[in-house]
C-alpha distance (Angstrom), angle and dihedral (degrees) to the residues before:
residue distance angle dihedral
M1 . . .
L2 3.78 . .
F3 3.77 119.3 .
E4 3.76 127.2 -140.9
P5 3.77 117.0 -107.0
L6 3.75 113.5 -84.8
T7 3.80 111.9 -80.8
L8 3.74 133.8 177.5
D9 3.80 89.3 -95.8
G10 3.80 99.7 73.6
R11 3.80 92.8 167.3
K12 3.81 93.8 77.0
R13 3.78 91.5 48.8
S14 3.79 91.6 45.5
A15 3.81 92.1 51.3
A16 3.80 91.7 50.4
Y17 3.80 91.3 47.5
H18 3.80 93.0 49.5
A19 3.81 92.6 46.4
T20 3.81 90.6 51.3
R21 3.80 92.0 45.6
L22 3.81 91.4 49.4
S23 3.80 91.0 50.2
T24 3.81 90.6 50.4
L25 3.80 92.5 48.9
R26 3.81 91.7 48.7
G27 3.79 89.8 53.1
R28 3.79 91.7 50.1
L29 3.80 91.4 47.6
A30 3.81 91.8 50.9
K31 3.82 90.1 50.4
K32 3.81 92.2 49.2
L33 3.81 91.9 48.3
D34 3.81 89.3 52.8
Q35 3.81 89.4 51.2
V36 3.81 91.0 49.7
D37 3.81 90.9 49.6
H38 3.79 90.7 50.6
A39 3.81 91.8 48.6
A40 3.82 90.9 47.8
D41 3.80 89.8 53.0
R42 3.81 90.1 52.2
V43 3.81 91.0 49.4
E44 3.82 91.2 50.5
Q45 3.81 90.4 50.3
A46 3.80 91.5 49.1
A47 3.81 90.8 48.3
A48 3.81 90.3 51.8
V49 3.81 90.3 51.0
L50 3.81 90.4 48.7
V51 3.81 92.5 49.7
E52 3.79 90.6 49.2
A53 3.81 91.7 48.3
T54 3.79 93.9 49.7
R55 3.78 96.7 42.5
Q56 3.80 111.2 125.5
P57 3.81 116.2 -114.7
D58 3.79 117.9 -107.6
T59 3.79 93.2 -116.2
D60 3.78 119.6 86.4
V61 3.76 107.6 -114.4
T62 3.76 115.3 170.9
I63 3.74 114.2 -153.6
A64 3.76 115.2 -170.6
P65 3.77 112.3 -138.5
S66 3.75 114.1 -118.4
V67 3.77 115.7 -119.9
V68 3.77 118.1 -139.9
L69 3.76 119.1 -172.4
M70 3.76 120.2 -161.0
H71 3.70 132.9 178.2
L72 3.78 116.9 -155.9
E73 3.74 125.5 -170.0
A74 3.80 118.6 -133.9
S75 3.82 92.3 -99.2
Q76 3.84 96.0 47.2
T77 3.79 127.9 92.1
L78 3.77 134.7 -168.1
G79 3.78 90.1 -117.4
L80 3.79 95.0 -126.5
């Protein structure tokens, strides 16, 4: 949008500028919200894939947890 040359009545120019700026910001916000919706859909799809991949099989398989014993001195760390 082109603005009129600067006149003594800056209120008209200011109102036009603010209306144009608001319209631009609304357009940007709508675009960002669409991007967020698209990203949320991708996250939901990935979560569904993860749930399906980690679903336990129908058969009962008992896996005994392995026990690891460690003794650390006061000055030692696990290095994590």
